[in-house]
Each structure stands twice: as C-alpha cells, then as structure tokens.
C-alpha positions, 0 to 999 in steps of 0.5 A: 141877526146877521145883516145880509147884503139884501138887508143893508140894501133895504135899509138904504132904500128905506132911507132914500124913500124919505126924501121922495115922499116928503118932497112929493108931499105923500104925507099919508105914506108915512107908514111905509117909512116909520114904525107906528111907535117911531120917535122923530127927534128934532130937539135941535131944531126946537121941535122936541120929539115927535111920537108916531107918524101922524105927529111927523105928518102934522109937524110937516104940514105945520112948517108949510112953505118952510119945509125944503123943496129937496131932501137929499140923502147921502152917505148911508151907513148901516151897522148892527150892534151886538144886541141885534140893534140895527142903526143907520147914519146918513147925511142929509142936505136940504134945499130950500125955495130961496136956494139956500141949503142946510146939512143935517146928520140923520141917526136912525134905528131901524127894525124889520117889521112884517111889512119890511124895514121901518125907522123906529127912531130918528134923531135929526142933528143940524151941521152948522159949523165946519171941522176945526181940528 
C-alpha cells in the first residue's frame, strides 16, 4: 500500500485524539484509538506491556491522580516500511497537576481497519536526558 495524504492526515488525527480522550477521561472510547489486540508497551515506566484497550483503560484508572492533566502530542512523522507496515513516531509532553512536565517518544505501528486507522502497537519511551554530542 502507498500512503496517501488522506491516510497520513488520518493517522495524525488518530494520534492527536489520544490526548483528547485521555485528558477528558473518556476511557470507554479506547476502541476509537486502538486495535482490539493492541500492545501498549510501558515497560520503561515499570508497567510492562498492556494487552488490549481494556488493559489500557484499567491502567489509567489505577494511576488516578498521577495521570497527567494534559497529554500534548507533536512532531508526528508517518512512514511506511517496504512490507506495508505503517509506523508513526511522535513526541509527547505530559503536564502534571503540580505544574511539572515530562517528555516521551511514542513509537507506533498503526493499521487500517474496517472502522479506520487504529494503533496496533505503541511503545512509550521517556526522555530523561538531553542530547550529549
């Protein structure tokens, strides 16, 4: 498959929707973001891999007040591998209730399903150190 401009726009909007739904607490809408068999890898945060959007919802509920009050995604870059795998990499900025912030990189594999584009795999990698050339 060759990605069209419409496909890339749809993937950008999918990734942006994540922050809106999470910040609004609309956790029952995870099926709009993720494939039913999604793997959400938060190993870098000590939580391992979450399988399925219900597991993602439960992890968010378990975090409670430790969830960021704002998930902001930027620098989205969408590519397609020779085998047709569609990847998106983006930067995330999380704003916490105490005003502190954190930065992550999202590494996604997305796929087109009957209902539209969905995230099939997401790895969340924290950015904790600046570049040291």
